[in-house]
C-alpha positions as a printed Julia matrix, in Angstrom:
91×3 Matrix{Float64}:
 105.34  117.47   79.76
 105.92  114.31   81.73
 105.42  110.81   80.31
 103.54  109.48   83.32
  99.88  109.97   84.14
  98.69  112.83   86.25
  97.19  110.33   88.68
 100.55  108.74   89.31
 102.15  112.17   89.65
  99.56  112.99   92.38
 100.22  109.67   94.1
 103.97  110.25   94.1
 103.45  113.81   95.44
 101.21  112.55   98.25
 103.11  109.48   99.29
 106.68  109.57   97.92
 107.56  113.23   98.53
 110.43  113.59  101.02
 107.97  115.2   103.49
 105.16  112.74  102.82
 103.71  110.09  105.07
 105.47  107.22  103.31
 105.28  103.99  101.46
 103.65  102.12  104.3
 100.62  104.34  104.15
 100.62  104.03  100.32
 100.67  100.23  100.7
  97.62  100.37  102.88
  95.63  102.98  100.89
  96.26  101.73   97.36
  94.37   98.53   98.09
  91.15  100.27   99.05
  88.39  100.39   96.48
  87.38  103.88   97.66
  90.92  105.33   97.46
  90.65  108.86   96.08
  93.62  108.64   93.73
  92.85  105.5    91.69
  91.2   102.09   91.87
  93.63   99.39   93.04
  93.95   97.82   89.57
  94.44  101.21   87.93
  97.24  102.05   90.41
  98.91   98.75   89.54
  98.59   99.43   85.8
  99.93  102.98   86.15
 102.94  102.0    88.3
 103.71   98.87   86.15
 103.64  100.98   82.98
 105.9   103.66   84.54
 108.45  101.05   85.6
 108.39   98.73   82.61
 108.45  101.48   80.04
 110.78  103.76   82.04
 108.36  106.69   81.72
 109.91  108.89   84.45
 113.31  110.56   84.42
 115.51  111.47   87.37
 114.64  115.13   86.86
 110.93  114.48   86.75
 110.94  112.31   89.88
 112.99  114.92   91.69
 110.52  117.66   90.62
 107.58  115.6    91.94
 109.04  114.25   95.17
 112.2   116.36   95.92
 113.91  112.97   96.32
 117.26  112.83   94.56
 118.88  109.71   93.11
 122.41  109.51   91.69
 121.38  107.48   88.69
 118.36  106.3    86.72
 119.27  102.77   87.8
 118.87  103.74   91.49
 115.55  105.42   90.74
 114.17  102.3    89.07
 115.45  100.13   91.95
 113.42  102.4    94.23
 110.34  102.27   91.99
 110.57   98.48   92.01
 110.72   98.6    95.81
 107.61  100.73   95.78
 105.98   98.07   93.61
 107.06   95.25   95.93
 105.86   97.08   99.09
 102.54   98.27   97.69
 101.45   95.64   95.14
 103.5    92.67   96.27
 103.18   90.51   93.21
 105.4    89.92   90.2
 105.81   92.94   87.96
């Protein structure tokens, strides 16, 4: 069982999978009140928690997105980039 919420897993599958539409679309959609995955504030809370508490492992992220990183440090640099591009305020 993964340590991140099912909602965040679904968001990563939809927007961060190697074959997905990308972070730009996530940045646009996650700010909409009627976004089907989560309310904007909930998305921020879920992503902040996953980053700050290091709730996702390399293996889990690879399972979800098929994106491979060489180290956990690289993964968390990427997750911080996702935060910057989608939320755009201090973590």
